[in-house]
C-alpha positions as CSV (number, residue, x, y, z in Angstrom):
1,X,55.4,52.1,138.5
2,X,59.1,51.6,137.8
3,X,60.3,52.2,134.2
4,X,60.8,49.1,132.1
5,X,64.4,48.5,131.0
6,X,64.5,49.3,127.3
7,X,66.7,46.4,126.4
8,X,64.0,43.9,127.8
9,X,61.3,45.3,125.5
10,X,59.8,42.6,123.2
11,X,58.0,43.2,119.9
12,X,54.8,41.6,121.3
13,X,54.7,44.0,124.2
14,X,55.0,47.0,121.8
15,X,52.3,45.6,119.5
16,X,50.0,44.9,122.5
17,X,50.4,48.4,123.8
18,X,49.6,49.8,120.3
19,X,46.5,47.6,120.0
20,X,45.3,48.8,123.4
21,X,45.7,52.4,122.3
22,X,43.9,51.7,119.0
23,X,41.0,50.1,120.8
24,X,40.7,52.9,123.4
25,X,41.3,55.9,121.1
26,X,41.4,54.9,117.5
27,X,44.2,54.5,115.0
28,X,45.1,58.2,114.8
29,X,46.1,58.0,118.5
30,X,48.7,55.4,117.8
31,X,52.2,56.7,117.4
32,X,55.7,55.8,118.4
33,X,55.5,58.5,121.1
34,X,52.1,57.3,122.5
35,X,53.2,53.7,122.5
36,X,56.5,54.4,124.2
37,X,54.7,56.6,126.8
38,X,52.3,53.7,127.5
39,X,55.3,51.4,128.0
40,X,57.3,53.9,130.0
41,X,60.3,53.9,127.7
42,X,61.7,56.4,125.2
43,X,60.6,56.0,121.5
44,X,64.1,54.9,120.4
45,X,63.9,51.2,121.1
46,X,60.5,51.0,119.3
47,X,62.2,52.0,116.0
48,X,64.9,49.4,116.4
49,X,62.4,46.6,117.2
50,X,59.4,47.5,115.1
51,X,60.5,50.0,112.4
52,X,58.5,53.0,111.6
53,X,54.8,54.0,112.1
54,X,53.7,52.1,109.0
55,X,55.3,48.9,110.2
56,X,53.6,49.4,113.6
57,X,50.2,49.8,111.8
58,X,50.9,46.6,109.8
59,X,51.7,44.8,113.1
60,X,48.4,46.0,114.6
61,X,46.5,44.7,111.6
62,X,48.3,41.3,111.7
63,X,47.5,41.0,115.4
64,X,43.8,41.9,114.9
65,X,43.4,39.7,111.8
66,X,45.3,36.6,113.1
67,X,43.5,33.2,113.0
68,X,40.5,34.5,111.0
69,X,39.0,31.3,109.7
70,X,36.6,29.2,111.8
71,X,37.2,25.4,111.9
72,X,35.5,23.5,109.2
73,X,33.4,20.3,109.6
74,X,34.3,17.5,107.2
75,X,30.7,16.7,106.4
76,X,29.7,20.3,106.0
77,X,28.8,21.5,102.4
78,X,31.2,24.2,101.2
79,X,28.3,26.6,100.9
80,X,27.4,26.3,104.6
81,X,31.1,26.7,105.6
82,X,31.6,29.7,103.3
83,X,28.7,31.5,105.0
84,X,30.2,30.8,108.4
85,X,33.6,31.7,107.2
86,X,32.4,35.1,105.7
87,X,30.5,35.9,109.0
88,X,33.6,35.1,111.1
89,X,35.7,37.3,108.8
90,X,33.2,40.2,108.9
91,X,33.1,40.0,112.8
92,X,36.9,40.3,113.0
93,X,37.0,43.1,110.4
94,X,34.4,45.0,112.4
95,X,36.6,44.8,115.5
96,X,39.4,46.4,113.5
97,X,37.0,49.1,112.4
98,X,39.4,51.2,110.4
99,X,39.8,50.8,106.7
100,X,43.5,51.5,106.9
101,X,43.9,48.2,108.7
102,X,41.5,46.0,106.7
103,X,41.9,47.3,103.1
104,X,45.4,45.9,102.5
105,X,45.1,42.7,100.4
106,X,48.7,41.7,100.9
107,X,48.0,40.8,104.5
108,X,49.3,37.3,105.3
109,X,46.3,36.8,107.6
110,X,43.9,36.9,104.6
111,X,46.0,34.4,102.7
112,X,46.1,32.0,105.7
113,X,42.3,32.5,106.2
114,X,41.6,31.5,102.6
115,X,43.2,28.1,102.9
116,X,40.5,26.2,104.8
117,X,37.8,27.7,102.6
118,X,39.6,26.7,99.5
119,X,40.2,23.2,100.9
120,X,36.5,22.9,101.7
121,X,35.6,23.9,98.2
122,X,38.1,21.4,96.7
123,X,36.8,18.6,98.9
124,X,33.3,19.3,97.5
125,X,34.5,19.0,93.9
126,X,35.4,22.5,92.8
127,X,38.4,22.7,90.6
128,X,41.4,24.5,92.1
129,X,41.1,27.6,90.0
130,X,37.3,27.8,90.6
131,X,37.9,27.4,94.4
132,X,40.5,30.2,94.5
133,X,38.4,32.5,92.4
134,X,35.3,31.8,94.6
135,X,37.3,32.4,97.8
136,X,38.6,35.6,96.5
137,X,35.2,36.8,95.5
138,X,33.8,36.0,99.0
139,X,36.7,37.5,100.8
140,X,36.7,40.8,98.8
141,X,32.9,41.1,99.2
142,X,33.2,40.7,102.9
143,X,36.1,43.0,103.3
144,X,34.4,45.6,101.2
145,X,31.2,45.3,103.1
146,X,33.1,45.6,106.4
147,X,34.7,48.8,105.2
148,X,31.4,50.4,104.1
149,X,29.3,49.3,107.1
150,X,31.6,51.2,109.5
151,X,30.5,54.4,107.7
152,X,26.8,53.6,107.6
153,X,24.5,56.2,109.1
154,X,21.6,55.2,111.4
155,X,18.2,56.5,110.5
156,X,17.7,60.1,111.7
157,X,13.9,59.7,112.0
158,X,11.4,56.9,112.7
159,X,11.9,53.9,110.4
160,X,9.6,53.1,107.5
161,X,8.3,49.5,107.4
162,X,9.6,47.5,104.6
163,X,12.8,45.6,103.4
164,X,15.9,45.8,105.5
165,X,18.1,48.5,104.0
166,X,15.2,49.9,102.0
167,X,14.8,53.2,103.9
168,X,16.8,56.0,102.1
169,X,17.2,57.7,105.5
170,X,19.7,55.2,106.9
171,X,20.0,51.7,108.3
172,X,19.9,50.2,111.8
173,X,22.5,47.7,113.1
174,X,20.0,44.9,112.7
175,X,19.4,45.9,109.1
176,X,23.1,45.8,108.3
177,X,23.3,42.3,109.7
178,X,20.4,41.3,107.5
179,X,21.9,42.9,104.4
180,X,25.2,41.1,105.0
181,X,23.4,37.7,105.2
182,X,21.5,38.5,102.0
183,X,24.7,39.8,100.3
184,X,26.7,36.6,101.1
185,X,23.9,34.3,100.4
186,X,23.4,35.7,96.9
187,X,27.1,35.5,96.2
188,X,27.5,31.9,97.4
189,X,24.4,30.7,95.6
190,X,25.6,32.4,92.4
191,X,29.1,30.7,92.7
192,X,27.5,27.4,93.4
193,X,25.1,27.7,90.4
194,X,27.9,28.7,88.1
195,X,30.1,25.8,89.1
196,X,27.3,23.4,88.9
197,X,26.4,24.6,85.4
198,X,30.1,24.2,84.2
199,X,30.8,20.9,85.9
200,X,31.6,18.0,83.6
201,X,28.5,15.8,82.9
């Protein structure tokens, strides 16, 4: 395969190569040298177009976390949309599967993803500050769950019967899914209850 002219290299090509390496080998395998080798160029143009390794990691995260929010339905209660929204966010976070990519709250993608959820809450009567607070609580809970579930250990022995997540020996993938649904349901129900209690009569 002929070597690509370095002056034709686009930022999107660099990020795509970095994302491919991340998906194949993990974040530790991503470096200016590995990405340049994948593209068949020297590392020099990567620094001029992307910056340093930290900037490249940020670009990977921005690519993986782009367009997070699912579309909302106008007649859908905010509680139902919030559950779908959190599930979509968790799914995308799981695909990133590295806390260095997902535990950065300055990510523009998180800010953009919050807008439709806040809009749905406002349309359902929540005051602006309550909607922002609720969105932040749901987002942080989902991001935190996503970071923890990647480290969860499957049971090393036959499962005991009982509640999902109730076996001290570990959790299965199905139990993690069930725990997330419970986790988000409790949070959303609590937010809805508090806002109903403080709503003007």
